[in-house]
N, C-alpha and C positions, 0 to 999 in steps of 0.2 A: 548530451545536455538533456535533462528532463523535459517531457512535453506536458502542457498543461491540457487535462482532459476531465471531463465530468465524470464523478465517482458516484454512482448510485447508492452505494452504502452510507457515504458521508452527506450525500446531497448537495454537493458542491463541486466547483472546478477546482482541481489539485495538480500539483506537479506528479506525473508518473514516470517511473524510473524504466529505462530500456534494459535490455538483457545484461549487458556489460556492468551497469551500474547495480542492479539486481544482484550480480554474482558477488560483488564487493559487499553489499548489504546483509545478504542472507546469512553468512556465518555470524554477524553480530546478532542477529535475531537468535539464532539457534544457540548461541552462548549467553543469552540474557539471564536465563536461570542461573547458571553457572556463576555469573558475574554477581548475582544476588546473593548466593552462597558464601562467595568471597567476600562480599561486603559485610556479611553478618560475621564472619570470622575475623575480619579485620577490625571492625568498631565494637563488635560485642552486641550488636542490636539484635533483638528477636526478628524472627521472620516476617510477623505482621508489621513490625516496625519499620524494617527495611524495605518492605513492599509500598508502605505510606510515604516513605522517604521521598519519592518522586525520582529515585535513581535507578529504578527498573528499567533497563533497556537504555540507559543514558547514552551508551556508546552508539547504539543503532538510531536514535533520535537525533544525537548530534551530528551524525554523518549524514543523515537524510537531510537536515537543515542545512548543512555544508554544501551539499550538492545542489539543493533546489532553493534555498533562501525562505523556504515555509517553515514555521514554526508550529510542526506537528508535536501533540503532547500524548496522544494514544499510542502506545506501543504496538497493539494489535492491528490498529490502521494501516501501518507499513505494510501488513502482508497482503493487502488488495491495492496497494498503490504501485502497481507493476502493468506497464503497457501490454504485455502478452496476455494478460487474462481477459482483455476486452476485445470486442468484435470492432468492425467498421462502423462509421458513423451512419445513423439511421438516415434514409433518402427523404424522410418526412420532417422529422424535428432536428436533425443534427447530431442527438445525443449519441454515445456509442452504444452497440449493442452490449449486452451483459456478459456475454461470451463469445469467442470467435465463431462458434457453431449456432448462435440463436438464429430462429427461423422468423423472430417478429421482434419489434422493439418494446421492451417492457415499459417504457415511459409513455410511449403514446399509442402502442398497439399495431403500428403498421407493420404489414409484412416485409420480410426481407426479398428484395428481387431475386428471383432465381438466376443463376448463372446462365449466360448464352451458351446455347449447345453448339457444337462444332460439327 
């Protein structure tokens, strides 16, 4: 089940995919260009017309909508709606760190606490 998390690129809270969901979506993203070429062949559209048709990445966007209920329209945004790309929540503002290895919060500048030494 997707978890809602703040996306710093989109500047809003969005459903993020876990690794099993991502494994299903990733091939659809990788095949989006092939799907576009097939659309051109099937319909006789030119590449520019096919790109502007709103059908580029339609399978991936539909799958994301089916999983999350969120109507994403930007195919490229799906590439960063993946939980494993983000770090833990900031101890000050609560927004996720931009990466799992981030040393400070990009949103508020608060440093990440050092792990307890054993």
